[in-house]
N, C-alpha and C positions, 0 to 999 in steps of 0.2 A: 209530899211533892210540892215544889214551889210554883208560883203563878206562871213563871216563864215556861216550865215544863208542861203545865196543864194547857196553856194557850197553844204551845207548839203541837201537843198531841191532838187537841181539838182542831187545830188548823189542818193537820194531815188528814183527819177524817172528813172534814168538810171539803177539803181540796179534792178528794177522790170523787166527789159527787158533782163537781162543777165542770162542764164540758170545756169552757174556755181555759180553765186551769190545766186540764189534761193536754190541751193543745200547746200550752206553754212548755209543759214537761217534755213533750216529744221533740220540740225544736231547739231547746236551749239547755238541756241537762248538762252538756259539756262546754258551756260558754265560758270563756275566760273573762277576767275582770274588764269592765268597760273602758274603752279608750275614747278620746275626744276632748273637747273643752271641759275643764274641771268646773263643776257647778259652783256657784257663789256660796259664801257662808250663809247668806240669808236663805237661799234655797234649801240648803241642808238643814238649817235650824227649823225652818217651817215644816219640812218633811218629818223631822223627829217629833215636833210638837203635835202634828196631826196623828202620828203613829201612837203617841202616848194617849191621846184622846180616844182613838179607836179601840186600843187595847183596854183602857179603863171602861169603855162602853160594852166590852165583852165580845168584840169582833175577833174572830179567829186570826191568828198572826199571818197565815198565808194569804187569806183574803184581804187582810189589811195591807200587806206589802203589794199585792197585785193591784188593789184599788188605787194606792198612791202612785204606782207606776203609770197607771192610765191618766192620772191628773197632771203629773209634772210636765213642764215644758222642756226641761233640760234632757237632751237625748242621753247624755252620759249617766245622769241620775236615774233616768227611766230604765236603762239597761241594767244598772246595778240593782235596783229594786226588783226587777223581773228575775234576775239571777238569784237574788236572796230568797225570793218566793219559792223558786225551784229547789234551792238548797235546803230550805226549812221543810218543804214538803217531802223531801227524801230522807228526813230524819236528822238533818244537821242542826246543831244548836245555833241560836241567834248570834251568840258571840263569835262562833266560827264563821257564820255567814258574813258578819261585819268584817271579820279579819280578811276575808277574801276580797273585800272592797275597800282596802286601805287608802286607795287614791281618792275616794269620795268621802268616806266617813273617818273621823279621827280615831286615834288609838284609845281615847277616852271612852268611846262607845263600846269598844271590845271589852274593856275591863269592867265597866259598869254593868253591862248585860251579863257578863260572866258571874258577877256577884249576885245579880237577881236570879239567875238560874240555880244558884246554890241554895235558894230558899227565900229570897227577897221578893219584893213586889215589882214586877216588870213595869207596870204603869207609873209607879212613883219614880222608878229609876229613869225611865224615859223622860218623865217630867223634869227631873233635875238636870238631865243631860240637855234638854231643850232650853232650859233657863240659862245654862252655861253657854251654849252655842249662840243664843240670842244676845247675851251680854257681850260676847266677843265680837259678834257681827256688828253690834251697835258702836263699839269702840272703833273698829276698822272703818265703819261708815263715816263717823265724825272726822276721823283723820283724813280720809280721802276727800271729804267735802271741804275741809279747811285748806287742803293743798290744791284743790281744783283751780281756784282763781289764779294763784301764782303760776301754775303750770300753763294755763291758757295765755297769760300775759307773756310768759317766756316764749311760747310757740309763736305768738303773734310778732314778738320782737325779732325772732330769727327769720320768719317769713318776710317781714318788712325789710330787713337788712338785705336778704337775698334778692328780693325784688328790685331794690334800689341799686345794688351792685351789679346785677346781671342785665337789667333792662334800661334803667334810667341813666345811670352813671356813664355807660359806654357812649351814649348819644352826645352827652356833654363833652366827653373826652375827645371825641372826633372833632367837635366844634373848636375846642381849645387848641387842638393840634393844627388845624387848618389856619387859625388866626394867629398862631404863634404866641399865645398867652403865657405869661410867666406864672408858673404853678408853685404854690407853697408845698411844704413837705407833706402836709396832711392829704392834699389832693394826689400827690405822687404815690403815697402809700395806698390810697384807695384805688388808684389806677392799677397798681401791682396786684392788689387783692382781686380786683375785677378781672384782670387778665388770667390769673390762676384759676379762678372759679369757672370762667367761660371756656378756657382752652384745655384745662386739665381736670374737668369735673369727674371724668370716669376714674382717674387715679385717686381722687379724693373719695369717691364712692367706694372703690376697692379697699382703700385704707380704712375707711370707717367700718366696712363689713368685716375686714380682717380683725380690727380692734375689737369689734363686738363679739366675734366668734371666739377669739383667744381669751378675751376677758370673761366670757361666759364659761368657757372650759375651766379657767382658773378658779372662778367662784364656785363651780361645782365640785372641785377637788376638796378634800378634807382640809388640807393646809390653807388653801386659798379662802375657803368659807370661814375658817376660824379667824384669819387675819382681817377679812372684810368686816365680819361681825364685831371684832374687837375695835376696829376703826369706827364703825357706826356708833358704838357706845361712847366713844371719846370725842365725837364731833361737837363743836360749839353750838349752843342753842338747841339743836335737835337731838343731841346725844342723850340728854337727860330725859327727854320725852320718850325716846326709843327704849331706854332702860326701864322706865316706869311701865310702858306698854308690855314689854316682855315679862317683867316681874309680876305685873297684874295678871297676865295670862297664866303664868305658872302657879301663882297663889290660888287663882280661881279653879284651876284644874285639880290641884292638891285638895282643896276644900271639898270639891264635888266628889272626888274619889273617896276621901276619908269618911265623908258623911254617908257614903253608900256602903261602907264596910270594907273597902280595899285596904290591905295591909300597907304600912308606911313604905316598906322597901319597894313594893310594886307601884305605889303612888308616886314616889320619886322618879322611878324609871319612866312611867307614862308621862309625867310632867316634863321630863327632859325631852321626850319626843315631841311634846306640844309647844316647847319654848320657841322654836323657830329662830334660835340664835345659838350658834355653836359654842360660844363662850359660856353662856348660862347652861347649856346642855351638858357640857363637860363637867361644870361645877356640880350640877345635880347628880350626875352619874358617880362622881367622886363621893358626894354625900351619901348616895345610896349604898356604896360599898362600905363606908364607915358605919352606917346604921346597921347593915347586915352583920357587921363584926361586933355590934353591941354598943356603939356610941349613941348618945342621945341625939335626937334630930336637930335641936338647936345648936349643939356643939358641932355636929357634922356640917351644918350649913355655915357656921362661923369659920370652920377650917377651909371651906370651899373658897372663901375670900371674895365673893361676888355680891353677897346680900347685905344690904344696909342694916344699921343697928336697930332700926325700928322693927324690921321684919324679924330679926333675931330675938328681940325682946318679946314680941307677940307670940312667936313660936314657943319660947321658953315658958311664958305665962300659960299658953294653951296646954302644954304638956303637964304643968302642975295642976291645973284645974280640970283637965279632961275635956276642955272645950276648944281643942285645936282647930276643927273645921270652922267653927264660928269666928275664931280669931283670924284665921286666914281669909275668910270671907270679908271681914271688916277691913283688913289691909287692902284687899282687892278693890273694895268699894271706895276706900280713901284714895288709892292710886288712880282709879278711874276718874274721880272728880278732879284731882290735881292735874291729870293728863288733859282733861277737857279744858280746864282753865288755861293751862300753858299753851295748848294748841291755838286757842282763841287769841291769846296775847301775841303769840308768834305770828299768827296770820295778820293781825292788825299792824304789825311792824313790817312784814314782808310786802304787803300790798303797796304801800306808798313807795317803798324802796324799789320795787319792780317798775313802777310807773316812772320814777326818776331815772332809773337806768335806761329804760326805753327812750325817754325824752333826750337823755344825753347822747345816746347812740345815733338817734335820728338827727339830732341837732348837729352833731359832729359831721355827719355826711352832708347835711344841708349847707353848713358853713364852708366845707371843702369844695362845694360846687359854686356857692355864691361869691366867694372871694375872687376866684379867677374872672368871673363875670364882671365884677366891679373893676378889676384891673383892665379888662378889655374896654369897658365903657370910658374909663379914665384916659386910656390911650387914644380913643377916637376923638375925645374932646381936645 
């Protein structure tokens, strides 16, 4: 009997003797998967890390899940953990309990816990899963941190322009009209924009809402998602960063699964679900089909037409030496370092560009107001 089974059995026995666990059973045995704000990657990674530590310390699985549910701040994660505790206490395997909470926990957790239940070490499996989730969360955090400043500058730019167009500019336009000032084309253009924003703001708001709704529906469709993801990979400057992030996530997932004993066909399928990019996902599913038919993994990935030569070489080398998980982890680490360096370089370029753009926009509006004033002053003289 594997460690996962022993922990589950011990958890059920201990669960029956704890009054607060019995109360959970009564009220939530038929609960559906939790809804609400999805917990952050850091919250999920931290939860899995604590779970691995508690299981290694010999804490029964049901008690472990119930205790983590009491500690977490995310209501969605709390509900998921409580439901998992109930499911495991009723005899459900941990992998199946994870599967019922797909919105919170990745497919990687399902496959890895399933392997552990077949005879592996649940503590070691959860530890590897926590390492993977923490690495992915760290990459996402670095990218968000790098993009935070440009986004703040962009928002400030938009708010500044709106404030000048809707509050400041109309007062000057009224003055220019009363005094019959000769207006340059830049001022006339701003007057038109100001009039449209003030008089037809509700139409603009409706158009923006409609564009957001239909754009979101298109992106959610299979065809739309594929086209958008393909476009993201081809974008100048950021396209290469997105590609490296996606491939790094895929390689890390495959490495973790293969190191845990998951077969290659299933590893490719799970990695496709974790790619979060429809182009790479379809390529991995095609590779999975080829591998299932007997094609070598390196050749299958080459036929997919998405993976760069370095990954193909490392996969081929890993197949020959039997060290494929280690090779994939090396590629993941290399891509993570390159992504970090490229994001920092891109940020150092974007920041001054955004400041210059903001200065040009504000300067354009200021000149459009100042030129008619000088014209009026000259006419008075």
